[in-house]
C-alpha positions as CSV (number, residue, x, y, z in Angstrom):
1,M,10.8,-8.4,3.7
2,P,14.6,-9.0,3.7
3,E,15.2,-6.7,0.8
4,L,13.3,-3.8,2.4
5,E,15.3,-4.3,5.6
6,Q,18.6,-4.4,3.6
7,I,17.7,-1.2,1.9
8,S,16.5,0.6,5.0
9,T,19.6,-0.3,7.0
10,Y,22.1,0.5,4.3
11,Y,23.0,3.9,5.7
12,F,23.2,2.6,9.3
13,D,26.8,1.5,8.8
14,G,28.5,3.8,11.4
15,Q,29.9,6.0,8.7
16,G,27.7,9.1,9.5
17,K,28.6,11.8,12.0
18,A,25.7,10.9,14.3
19,I,25.8,14.4,15.7
20,R,22.0,14.5,16.5
21,P,22.1,11.4,18.8
22,L,25.3,12.7,20.4
23,I,23.6,16.0,21.2
24,V,20.6,14.1,22.8
25,I,23.0,12.0,24.8
26,L,25.0,14.9,26.1
27,I,21.9,16.9,27.0
28,A,20.4,13.9,28.7
29,R,23.5,13.3,30.8
30,A,23.7,16.9,31.8
31,M,20.0,17.0,32.8
32,N,20.3,13.7,34.7
33,F,23.3,15.0,36.6
34,H,21.6,18.2,37.3
35,M,18.4,16.4,38.6
36,T,19.9,13.4,40.4
37,G,23.7,13.9,40.6
38,N,24.1,10.8,38.4
39,S,24.8,11.2,34.6
40,D,23.8,7.7,33.6
41,L,21.5,7.5,30.7
42,L,18.0,6.0,30.9
43,N,17.0,3.4,28.4
44,S,14.3,5.9,27.1
45,Q,16.9,8.5,26.5
46,K,19.0,6.1,24.5
47,R,15.9,5.3,22.5
48,V,15.2,8.9,21.8
49,A,18.8,9.3,20.4
50,L,18.3,6.3,18.2
51,I,14.9,7.5,17.0
52,I,16.3,10.9,16.0
53,E,19.0,9.2,14.0
54,M,16.4,7.0,12.3
55,I,14.3,10.0,11.3
56,H,17.4,11.8,10.0
57,T,18.5,8.7,8.0
58,A,15.0,8.4,6.5
59,S,15.3,12.0,5.4
60,L,18.6,11.2,3.8
61,I,17.1,8.3,1.8
62,H,14.2,10.5,0.6
63,D,16.6,13.4,-0.1
64,D,18.8,11.2,-2.3
65,V,15.7,10.2,-4.3
66,I,14.5,13.8,-4.7
67,D,18.0,15.0,-5.8
68,S,18.7,11.8,-7.9
69,A,21.9,11.5,-6.0
70,D,24.4,8.9,-7.1
71,T,26.4,8.7,-3.9
72,R,26.0,9.3,-0.2
73,R,29.0,9.2,2.3
74,G,31.3,8.0,-0.4
75,K,29.3,5.0,-1.6
76,P,26.4,4.4,-4.0
77,S,23.1,5.9,-2.8
78,V,20.2,3.7,-2.0
79,N,18.3,5.0,-5.1
80,A,21.3,4.3,-7.3
81,L,21.4,0.7,-6.1
82,W,17.7,-0.2,-5.7
83,G,15.8,2.5,-7.6
84,Q,13.5,5.3,-6.5
85,K,10.4,3.3,-5.6
86,K,12.2,0.9,-3.3
87,S,14.2,3.7,-1.8
88,I,11.0,5.7,-1.0
89,F,9.5,2.6,0.6
90,A,12.7,2.1,2.6
91,G,12.7,5.7,3.9
92,D,9.0,5.3,4.9
93,F,9.8,2.0,6.5
94,V,12.5,3.6,8.7
95,I,10.1,6.4,9.7
96,S,7.4,3.9,10.6
97,K,9.8,1.9,12.7
98,G,11.0,5.0,14.5
99,S,7.4,6.1,15.0
100,Q,6.6,2.7,16.6
101,M,9.6,3.1,18.9
102,L,8.5,6.6,19.8
103,A,5.0,5.6,20.6
104,R,6.3,2.8,22.9
105,L,8.1,5.5,25.0
106,N,4.6,6.4,26.2
107,S,5.7,10.0,26.8
108,P,3.3,12.6,25.3
109,T,5.8,15.4,25.8
110,V,8.6,13.6,23.9
111,I,6.2,12.4,21.1
112,S,4.8,15.9,20.7
113,T,8.3,17.5,20.7
114,L,9.8,15.1,18.2
115,S,6.7,15.4,16.0
116,E,7.0,19.2,15.9
117,V,10.7,19.1,15.2
118,S,10.1,16.6,12.3
119,F,7.3,18.8,11.0
120,Q,9.4,22.0,11.1
121,F,12.3,20.2,9.4
122,N,10.2,18.9,6.6
123,S,8.6,22.3,6.1
124,I,12.1,23.9,5.8
125,Q,13.2,21.2,3.4
126,Y,10.2,21.5,1.2
127,R,10.6,25.3,0.9
128,Q,14.3,24.7,-0.2
129,W,13.3,22.2,-2.8
130,K,10.6,24.3,-4.5
């Protein structure tokens, strides 16, 4: 599915602020230092930061479809380039890949927390769009 991968990775070009993963990394380093005296990141912590950025990016893809946005971050939006249906599939694809990565962490606490954050975010977004 080369086209689906092309669409779903379009916003992962390093042009975003990436504030969410940065917050995860900073908190993880602080906690690691507090617990062990060493602030090195664990691979699982790096993955959580990546997963959070993936969930956020998927929400941007879906948001651009809902808003019929023509641009995002100064370039054409995914829906402007590939249309609404393909863009929705791409957003769903990013979420499913992130969910697979999340499940592989094998941490019920992390899975539960990220699921709840995602649910609350979507609930807030829905209320704003009504």
